Every structure is written in C-alpha cells, then in structure tokens.
N, C-alpha and C positions, 0 to 999 in steps of 0.2 A: 545386499550387505547391511543396509540400514533398516530394512523392513522386518524388524523383530519386535517381539512383545516388550523386551527390555528397553529397546530404543524408544518405543511408543510411551512407555511409562515414564522414562526420563524426560521426554519432551512434554508430556502431560503435566508433570510436576513443575517444570521450568516455566510453562506458559499458563499456569492456573491462576486466573484472576478472580476467582469466585469469592474470596474473602475481602474484597475491596482493594486487592493488590493490583497494581498496574505498572507497566514498564515506564511510561512517561505520561504526564497529564499536560495537555496543551490545547490552545484554541486552534480552530481550522486555519486562521490567518497565520499563526506561528508555524503550523505544520507546512503551509505553503512556503513560508520564508525558508524553512530548513530544506525543503525539497528543491529549492532553487539551485542549491549547490550539491545535492546528493546525486551521485551517479551509481546506478546499480549494475554491477559487473555481470549479472545474470541476464539482463535484458539485451535483446539483439541490437538495439540502437545505443550501443555502449557509450558513445561519446556525448550523449545528450543528458542534461540534468533531468531528474525524474519529474520535476514540475512541468517541463516542456512536454514530456511524454504524456502526462495526465491531460494537459490542455489539448494536445493533438488527438488523444483518444476521445475526449468529450466532443470535440469539434467534428470528428469523423462520424460519430454517432448522430450528432445534430444534423449534419449534411445528408445523412442517409434517411432522415425523416423519422427517426425513432422518438418515442415520448420523452418528456422532461425527466422522468424518474431514471430512465436508462442513461441519459446524458449525465446526470448527477453521479450515478454509479461509475461511469467512465472517468469522471473527474476525481473521484475519491478512491478508486480501486487499489492504489498502491500506498495509501497513507500509513498502513500498518507497519511499513518498513522502518519508519522513524519514530513511531509512538511507543 
C-alpha cells in the first residue's frame, strides 16, 4: 500500500536535508537526554525508554567481542528518531 513512486517522492521531499535543512540540531548529550524519556511504540521492548535500548544494544555488542566502531553504531543507531 505504501510502496508507490508517489509515496517515495513525498517522503524524499519531506526528508530532504541537502540544502542545509534539518529536522533538529542538537548535541549527542542532548539527544541522550531526550532519548531517556522517549519510548518507541514500534520497538519490541515497548516499555523501555530508547536510551536504555541503545545502552543494552551497545553493551551486547561489546560483550560479544565486536570492535569499538560497531559498539558505537549500536549506541547511536536510533538517534535519528528524535533529531
């Protein structure tokens, strides 16, 4: 139902940041502050704030012995939800 050219073009226009436009500009610290109270209804761990989800993801990656860059990716992977 949503996979149409018209829908794609509408979303491309809505999320076009190529001319210096952005949804929100903030520091990583501010983003973490906001994620502390943000609960994403689409995530399976529905009752947990997104910040806790990010920390759990990064820690799981660290415990599995993956490199630092992947741990950082796990920590930052959902930040776009509030930016």
